[in-house]
N, C-alpha and C positions, 0 to 999 in steps of 0.2 A: 777281663779287666782292661786289657789294652784297647778293646773296642769301646769300652765305656769312656776312657780318657780321650780317645779320638773323637767320639761324638760330642763330648763335653767341650773340647777345644773348638770344634766347628761351631757349636751352638753359642758358646761364649763370644766368639768372634762375630757371628751374625748379630747377636744382641747388641754389643757395644758399638757396632758400626751402624746400627739402625737409627732412623730418625726418632723413633718412639723413645728409645733409651736416652738420647741426647736431650729431647724435650723434657723428659721426666727429671733428669739431673738438673737442668737449668731452672726449671720451674720450682723444683724442690729446694734448691739452694737459695733462690730469690725469696721464697716464702719464709724459710727459716731465718734468713738474714733480716728480712723486714719485720718478722714477729719479734725477734730478740731486740733489734734496734729500737723498735717502737716502745717496747716495755721499758727499756733502759732510759730512753729519752723522757718518758712520762714520769718514771720514778725519780729521775734527776730533778725534774721541776718540782715534784712534791717535796723531796728531801731538802731542796734549797729553801723552800718556804718554812720548813721546820728548823733550818740551820743545822742539818745533820749531813755527814759525809756519805758518799756512795758506799754501799756495803762492800766489804773487803772481798767476799767470795766472788769468783768470776761469774758463775751462773746466777747467783743471787736470786732475786725475785723472778727472773726470767725462766726459772725451772718449770713452773707450771705451764707457761706458754710453750716451752720446748716439748714437754710431754704431750700436751694437747695437739700440737702440730704434728708430731710424729705418729700419734695414734690415728690421725686422719690420713696422713700421706703414705706411711709405710704399707698399709693394706692395698692402697691404690697401685703402688709399685709392684707388689706381688700379683695382683689381678691383671695388671697390664702386661706383664711378662708371661703369664700362664694361660691367658684366655684363648690363645690359638696354638698352644703347644702341640696338640694332637690334631684337633679339628682343622687347623690351618694347613697342616701338611697333608691331611686327608683330602681337603678341597683342591690343593695344588697337584695332587697325584704323586707327591714325592715320598709319602709314607709307604706306598705299595712298592716303590722302587727300592727303598732302603730295606724293607723286609724281605725282598727277593734276594738280597745279599746274605752271605753267611754270617749274619749278625743276630744275636739273641735279643728278644724283646726286652729282657731285663736290662741289657746294656743300654738300650735306647732310653728307657725311662730313667735309669740311674744317671746317664750322661746328661739328660735334660735337667734333672734336679741339681746336679753338681754345677752345671753352667749357670743355672738360675741363682744358686747360692752365691757364686762368685760375682755375678753381675749385680745382684741385689746388694751385696756387701759393698761393692764399689760405688753404686749409686748413692746409697745412704751415707756412706763415709765421706765421699767427695762433697755431696750437697751440704752435709752438716759442717764439714771443715770449711767450706766456702762461707757459709753463714756465720760461723763462729769467728773465722778469720776476719771477715768484713766488720764484725762488731768490735773486734780487738783494735783494728785500725781506726775505726770511727770514734770509739769511745775511750780508747787508751787504757782499757782494763786488761791486765795480763793474767792468764790462768796459772794456777799453781800446779804442782805435780799431782796432788790429790784431785784437783778439779779435772785434770786431763784423764786420770785413771777412772774416775766415776763416769765421766762423759763417755769414755771408750766402752765401759761395761754397759752403759745404757744403749749405746749404738749396737752392741752385739745382740741385745735382747730385742731391739727394734728390727734387726735383720731377722731374728727368729719369728717375730710377728708377721713380717712380710712373707716369710717362707710358709707360714701357716696358710695365709691367703693364697699363696702361689699353689700349694697343694690342693686347695679347694678349686682353684681355677683350672688346674690340670685335670682334676677329676671331672669337672663340668665339661671341659674340652674333650675328654675321652668319651663320655656318655652322650654328648650332643652331636647331632649330625652337622650342624652349621656353627661357624664361629660366632655369628650374631646371637645365636641362642645362648652360648656359653657366656658371652659378654653381658647379655641382659640378666641372666641368672646370677652372675658374679656381682654385678652392680646391686641387684636386689638383696643378696645376702649381706653385702657391705653396708647398705642402707639400713637393713634391719638391725645388724649388730651395732652400728654406730649411732643411729637416731631412734629407731622404734623401741628397742629393748630398754634404753634408759628412760624414755618417756613412759613406757608401760610400768617400769619399776617405780618411778615417782608417783604415778597415778595409783597403783596398787597400794603402795606404802601410805599414801594420804588417805585412801579409803579404809584401810585396816586400822590405822592409828590416827584418828581425828584429833586435832589439837584445838581445844576450846578456849584455852587461855594463852595469851602471849604477853610476857612481861613488858611493861612500858613505864618509863619515867615521865612524870608530868612536871613541867616547868612552873615553879611557883612565881616567877616574875611576870607571867602572863596573867592579866586580870581575870578573876573568876575561877582560877585554878589553884588547887592546893598541891603542895609537894607530896607525892605518894611514892612508896617503894613497894615492890612485890614482896610478899612474905617468903621466908625460906622454904616453906612447904610448896608454895606455888612454883618457885624456881626449880625445886627438885622434880615436881611432876612434869614441868615443861622440858627439863633436861632429859628425863627418862623417855618421854614421848619422842623427842628428837633422836635419841639413841635407838629406839625400836624402829623408827622409820629408816634410819641409816642401815640398820641390820637387814631389814627386808629388801631395801634397794640393793645392797651388796649381794644378797643371796640371788636375786634375779639377774643382776648384771654379771654375775660370775659365769654365766653360760656363754659370754662373749670373750673372744681372745683379747679384744681391746682393753677390757677391764683388768686383765692380769698384767698387761704391760704397764698400765697406770699404777697398779699396786707395786710392781717391781720397781718402778721409777720412784715411788714414794719412799721406798727403803734405800735404794741405791743413792738417790739424790736427797736423802733425808734432811741434811743440813739446809739445803737451799729451799726445799719445799716448806720446812718449818719456818724459815725466815720469811718466805712469801706469805704464809698464813699469818704470821705475827704482824706484818705490815697491814694486812687487811683488817685485823681485828682490833689491835690496840695501839697502832701508831708505830713510828720507826723505831724508837728506843725500845719499846716493849718487844717488838719483833726480834731485835738483835739479842735481847736478854733471854727470850724464850727458846732459843736454839739449843738443842742438846746434841752434842757431837757423838757419833758412833763410828766405829771403824768400818772399813769396807767389808771385812770378813763378817762382822756382826750384821751388817745390812743384808748381805747375801744369805746368811742363815735365816734371818727373818723372812726374806722373800722366797725361801725355798719352796713352799707349797705352790705359789703362783708360778715359779719357774718350772716346776714339775708339770703343772696343768698345761702351760703353754707349750712345753716340749712334747707332751703326749698328744696334744692337738695337732702339732706339726707332723709327728710320726704317724698318727692315724690317717691323716690326709694323704701322706705319701703312700702308706700301705694300701689304702683304698684305690688310689690311682694306679698303683702297681698291679693290683689284682684285676681290676677292670681292663687295663690295657693288655696284660699278658693273656687274658682269656677272650679278648674281643676278636671277632673275625673281621678282617680288613678286606674290603671288596673294591 
């Protein structure tokens, strides 16, 4: 146990002092700040045209942007920290030196995961705090205690997503002979989970559930056109087709860790995501009226299946890395 904490302390010190970590934190913070500020500026202009005040909730309509940004960047943090965890030391020759000491292999892998957990938590928390803090100063919108609690919970699960990708990166770093190989494979997995699977899901859903009818209102003020409204039956068929498509897409996307973070965020930030959806569908006033408030506990209960899947993915990635590393012969 003492060896594990010693290794974790050294690894954490090396990570936070490295240029890679500093670049990640700075870039992450700037992207989060720019994303949230851009959304709020755009929303302010739109609401000003409607004569409606800025939403009272601190996150407001920026919740969707925050979730999207985190689902892209948190995996990159995990991959960047884990891509050379084992292969890098093997190439430098330091792994052989460490293993020559009276240190168990499980202490090494456990120490690396503990250090990565601390460093990832620090990177995501600092970057998010900088982004949110900059938005507070620039826009003058103050978060409430509930806002802060929900945001903190979301950050915790964002760290969990990053650790899932860190576990994958360590596994790739363990089985790969070169760091470049683990980096390429890690980026490939990230690209598949982030871009390829959602595209495949949409394509498969569209192929399996074709939509022949789309409801459309015709403006009677235009010459040559009569005002028509879709029948109730047509709307029901259209709505059912959309529901089936969404169900197929969710089933396919559920193989990716990113999907489960998004679902968790929809529950944890339910007030703000609901508000954002309302603005997009029916205007500012409808968006505020359509919000249904749920407690944090209720939100976590609803998100429990996704929390379980994301946690299991992280644990399995750690176990796989642990098994391969402890049984691997180091030359």
